[in-house]
TORTI-129360 format. One record per atom (N, C-alpha, C): residue in one letter; x, y, z. Coordinates in pm, whole numbers, plus 50000, padded with zeros to 5 digits. Example, Ala and Ser with C-alpha at 12.3 -4.5 7.8 and 13.67 -1.06 7.14 Angstrom:
% TORTI-129360
a513194943150780 a512304955050780 a513204967050780 s512854977550708 s513674989450714 s512905000350787 
END
This chain:
% TORTI-129360
x489181563477811 x490371571877808 x491511563777864 x492501560277782 x493601552077826 x494671560177895 x495761553277936 x496861560078000 x496771559578151 x497871564078216 x497951563778361 x497461576878421 x496871575878539 x496371587478611 x497261590078732 x497641602778751 x498441606678867 x497701617878939 x497511616279070 x496841626279152 x497851632379248 x498011645579241 x498881652679335 x498021657379453 x498291652079570 x497491654779689 x498351661379797 x497881672879845 x498641680379946 x498671673080080 x497611665880115 x497571658280239 x498721648380242 x499371647080356 x500601639180362 x500381624080366 x499171619680400 x498921605280410 x497441602480395 x497071589980365 x495651586380356 x494971587680491 x493631587980494 x492921588580622 x493261576680709 x493251578780842 x493521567680933 x492301558680946 x492391549281036 x491321539481050 x490171544081139 x490201556481180 x489161561581270 x488011567481189 x486791562681214 x485611567681142 x485121580681207 x485701591581166 x485321604581220 x485131614481106 x484821626881142 x484701637381041 x483271639180995 x483141645980882 x481821649480831 x481041637080788 x479731637680810 x478861627080763 x478251630680629 x478051620780545 x477501622980411 x476241614780392 x475301620280318 x474131612780276 x474261609480128 x474381596880096 x474591592479958 x473251588779896 x472771596979802 x471521593879733 x471751582679633 x470691577179574 x470851565879481 x471791568679365 x471791580979313 x472691584079203 x474141583479248 x474441589279365 x475801588779418 x476221574279443 x475301566179495 x475611552079517 x475921544979386 x475181548279282 x475401542079151 x476781545479096 x477171558179109 x478481562479059 x479601555679138 x479451555079271 x480481548879354 x480581534079326 x479441527479306 x479451513179275 x480201510579144 x480041519379045 x480741517478919 x482251518978939 x482641527579032 x484061529379064 x484611516979134 x483781510879219 x484221499479299 x483991486079229 x483591486579101 x483351474179025 x482271465579092 x481201472279139 x480051465379200 x480411457579326 x481461461679395 x481841455279521 x480801458579628 x480561449279724 x479591451879831 x480161460479943 x481391465379929 x482041472780037 x481301485480075 x480601491779979 x479891504080010 x478801501480114 x478071490480099 x477031487080195 x477611483680331 x478821478180332 x479451473980458 x479931485780541 x480251497080477 x480791508480551 x479801519980561 x478541517580525 x477511527880535 x476301522380609 x475431531480648 x474191527680716 x473001533180638 x471881525780634 x470711530680559 x470001542180630 x469621552080552 x468751562880600 x467421561080527 x466481554780589 x465251550780521 x464111560480541 x464271570280631 x463161579380662 x463611593880648 x462811601680578 x462991616280567 x461781622580634 x462001629080747 x460881634580824 x461051649580846 x459991656980826 x459971671380850 x458931674580957 x459321682681053 x458421686381161 x458481701181191 x457541705881270 x457481719881312 x457161720481460 x457771730081528 x457581731581672 x456931744981703 x455841744481774 x455191756581826 x455741758781966 x456711767681978 x457421769682104 x456491774982212 x455631784282176 x454751790582274 x453801780582339 x453261771382258 x452301761582309 x452911747882333 x454231746882311 x454961734382333 x454321722782257 x454081725282128 x453461715082041 x454421711781926 x454631699081905 x455461694381793 x454551687181694 x454621691081569 x453771685281466 x454631679081356 x454361666581320 x455031660081208 x454331664481080 x455061671280994 x454471676480871 x454421665980760 x455501658880744 x455571648880637 x456611638380674 x456381626180632 x457281615180666 x457361605780546 x458561604880490 x458801596180374 x459591584180423 x458951572480423 x459591560380475 x460261552180364 x460391557880246 x461101551280136 x462251560080088 x462931565780184 x464041574980155 x465311566780135 x465611563480012 x466681554079979 x468041560879977 x468511564780095 x469811571380109 x470641563680210 x471971563980193 x472861557280287 x473791567680349 x474081565980478 x474931575280552 x476341569780562 x477331578480546 x478731574280554 x479561585480614 x480631581680683 x481641591380720 x482501594180598 x482881606880580 x483721610280466 x485031602580469 x485601600680589 x486881593580599 x486741579080551 x485621572680584 x485411558880538 x485251558280387 x484491567680332 x484271567880187 x485581570780114 x486371579680169 x487671582980109 x488551570580102 x488621563180212 x489441550880215 x488931540780114 x487611539780102 x487021530080010 x487391533179866 x487271545879828 x487601549979692 x489091548779666 x489891552479765 x491351551979747 x491841537679729 x491221528279802 x491651514379793 x491361508179656 x490441514279580 x490101509079447 x491071513979340 x491951523279375 x492911528679278 x494191520479274 x494891520479160 x496241514479158 x497121520979264 x498051513679316 x498801517379435 x499461531079427 x500081534379315 x500861546779305 x500081558279243 x498771557279233 x497981567779168 x498051580979244 x497831580479376 x497831592679458 x499221595079513 x499781606579481 x501081610679533 x500851619679654 x500991613779773 x500691621079897 x501791631079930 x501411642279991 x502381652280034 x503011659979921 x502221662479815 x502721670079700 x501771681679673 x502341693279647 x501531705079623 x501761710379482 x500691713779414 x500761719379279 x501291733679285 x502211737079194 x502771750579188 x502321758079063 x502511751978947 x502151758778822 x502121748578709 x501661753278592 x501681744578476 x501971752878351 x502411745978247 x502691752578120 x502381742878007 x501681747777905 x501341739577789 x502481740477688 x502841729277629 x503921729077531 x503581737677410 x504591742077338 x504371750877224 x503471744677118 x503581731577099 x502731724876998 x501411719977058 x501171723477185 x499941719977255 x499691704977261 x500761697177260 x500601682677264 x500651677077406 x501141684977502 x501221680177639 x501231691977736 x501101689077862 x501141699277966 x502241695678065 x502961705678109 x504061703878204 x503641709878338 x503571701278440 x503121705478573 x504311706278668 x504431717478738 x505471719078838 x504861717078975 x505461708479056 x504951705279189 x506111704579288 x505751703979419 x506771703479523 x506421692679625 x507431684779663 x507261674879770 x507421681879904 x506371681579984 x506371689080110 x507401684080209 x507661671180209 x508581665480308 x510021669780284 x510411671080158 x511811674380126 x511981688280067 x510891694480021 x511001707379956 x511441706579811 x511601694379760 x512051692379622 x510991696979523 x511411704679424 x510521709079317 x510801700379194 x509741695179133 x509911686179019 x508801688778918 x508891681978803 x507921683878696 x507301670578655 x506031671278617 x505291659678567 x504731663378430 x504891654378334 x504371656678199 x503131648078176 x502151653878111 x500941646278085 x500181651677965 x499151644177924 x498301648477812 x497221658177856 x496821657177984 x495691664978032 x495861668078180 x495521680378218 x495541684678358 x494131687878402 x493671681778512 x492331684078566 x492451689478708 x491821700878734 x491771706478869 x490551700478937 x490711688878997 x489591681579056 x489341686379198 x488091690979225 x487801696279358 x486421692379409 x485801682279351 x484471678779401 x483881666779331 x482681663079372 x482011651179320 x481761652179170 x481551664279117 x481231665678975 x482421662278887 x483681661478946 x484821656878868 x484681641578844 x483851635278916 x483511621578877 x482771621778746 x481761631478735 x480951633278614 x481811637478496 x482711647278517 x483621651778410 x484471640178361 x484911631678455 x485711620078416 x484971610878322 x483641609378342 x482851600878253 x482801606678112 x482711619878102 x482691626377970 x484031624377899 x485111625777975 x486441623877917 x486651609377874 x486131600277954 x486261586077919 x485521583077790 x484361589377771 x483561586977652 x484221592677527 x484731604977534 x485231611877416 x486741610377396 x487491608077505 x488931607177492 x489591620877492 x490861621177528 x491611633777536 x491661640777401 x491711633177294 x491831639177161 x490561646777121 x489451644177190 x488201651377165 x487781659277290 x488741666577347 x488521673577473 x487371683677462 x487291690877350 x486231700877334 x484851694577340 x484701682877277 x483411675977278 x483071671177419 x484101666377492 x483881661677629 x483431673177719 x484091684577709 x483721696177791 x482351701577753 x482031701177623 x480731705977577 x479611697177634 x479821683877632 x478801674977687 x478671676877838 x479801678577907 x479771680778051 x478961693178086 x479231704178014 x478521716678043 x477041715778009 x476721709577895 x475321708677853 x474531699277943 x475191689378004 x474481680078092 x474341685678233 x475301693678277 x475251698978412 x474371711378424 x474271719378317 x473531731978325 x472071729978366 x471301721178300 x469901719478341 x469771713678482 x470721705178522 x470681699278656 x470861709978762 x471921717778747 x472221728278845 x471111738678850 x470611742778732 x469571752978725 x468311748678799 x467861736378773 x466621731678836 x466801729078985 x467991724479025 x468211722179168 x468301735179245 x468921745279186 x468961758479250 x467561764379262 x466781762979155 x465411767979156 x464581761079264 x464741747879275 x464001740379377 x464411744679518 x465711746079541 x466201750079674 x465711763879711 x465691772979613 x465201786579640 x463711786379677 x462931778679602 x461491777879629 x461231771279764 x462011761079797 x461841754379925 x462141763880041 x463141772280021 x463471782180125 x462331792180143 x461691796180032 x460551805380040 x459401798880118 x459161785980090 x458081779080158 x458331778780309 x459561775280349 x459881774280490 x459861787780560 x460081798580484 x460051811980542 x458651817880544 x457691810380492 x456321815180492 x456021825580387 x456851826180282 x456621835780175 x455621830280074 x455101838879991 x454151834779889 x454841826479782 x454181815779739 x454731807179634 x453821807779512 x453841797279430 x453171797779300 x451671801179309 x451001795379405 x449551797579415 x449201809479505 x450191818079533 x449991830079614 x449491826879755 x449911815279806 x449591811379942 x450881809880021 x450841814080147 x451991812180234 x451851799080310 x452971793280348 x452971780380417 x453121782680567 x452141778080644 x452171779380789 x452231765380851 x453401760880894 x453541747180945 x452781744581073 x452401755081146 x451671753181271 x450151752881253 x449701755581133 x448271755881104 x447761741781076 x446841736481158 x446331722781135 x445631721281000 x445221732480940 x444531731980812 x445481731780692 x446761732180719 x447731731880610 x447571719080529 x447511720280398 x447231708880311 x448381698880311 x448031686080300 x449031675580299 x449971676880179 x449401680780065 x450241682179945 x451261693379960 x450941703680040 x451921714380066 x453051709180153 x452731700980250 x453751695280337 x454691685980259 x454121678680164 x454931669180087 x455971676079999 x455781688979974 x456761696479897 x458091697679971 x458081695180102 x459291696280183 x460201684180169 x459721673380111 x460491660980104 x461681662280010 x462801656580053 x464041657379976 x463931650479840 x463071640379831 x462971632779705 x462431641379591 x461891653179623 x461381662079519 x462481669979449 x463691669279501 x464811676279436 x465011670979294 x464981679579192 x465181674979054 x466531667879036 x466511657178962 x467711649378928 x468401643679051 x467661641979162 x468271636279281 x468631621579260 x467811614479183 x468001600079167 x468531596079029 x468641605578938 x469111602178804 x469801614178743 x470851611778668 x471581622478601 x471441620478450 x471241631378373 x471161630078226 x472381623278168 x473551626178224 x474781620578171 x474851605478195 x474511601178318 x474631586978352 x473581578478280 x472481584578240 x471411576878177 x471651574778028 x472671581477973 x472911580177829 x473631567177800 
END
């Protein structure tokens, strides 16, 4: 998808040099997407730390017993501060891409549907102005990285095809991940699951295969996305 990209950002300035704020766990798929954004630069490894172990345990408070239920020592995830990741991604953009201190007000599509007119305001001066473009995206999360890949593949002129592929690729991912999270919650709450057995983490007779169901690596599509594999 050719052309220039403009991001209207309400925040008045980029993150400072202090590594604070929320911590993120970047799974292999997230790392792959970020690496493609950074043109395979090693900077991601330099500003993150490896999380190589995923461990689940249970505590018997009454008897003061702690039991390790499962331990995955091949947990290929990296930890990062959101502020560090934000700076890393921002530095990979052309200088004037992000317009800091600007708030979106409204938009209007031209009568011939050839462009969109966006009305925004500069917070520092209160000035209201307009931006013209071929496409307006309300980007609010990591999946707008995925949507961007669909748009890049199909181009603005084939917007319907891009949106159709995005929806068809995300639906099975979201459905299976929600199903897995719901089942995992049932297991941890000791409710009956598929084999009509409840999970008791304090029971020494609890099967090893039941404990392994708690591992994060079992999340569907955690390491691969249908869209990225095409």
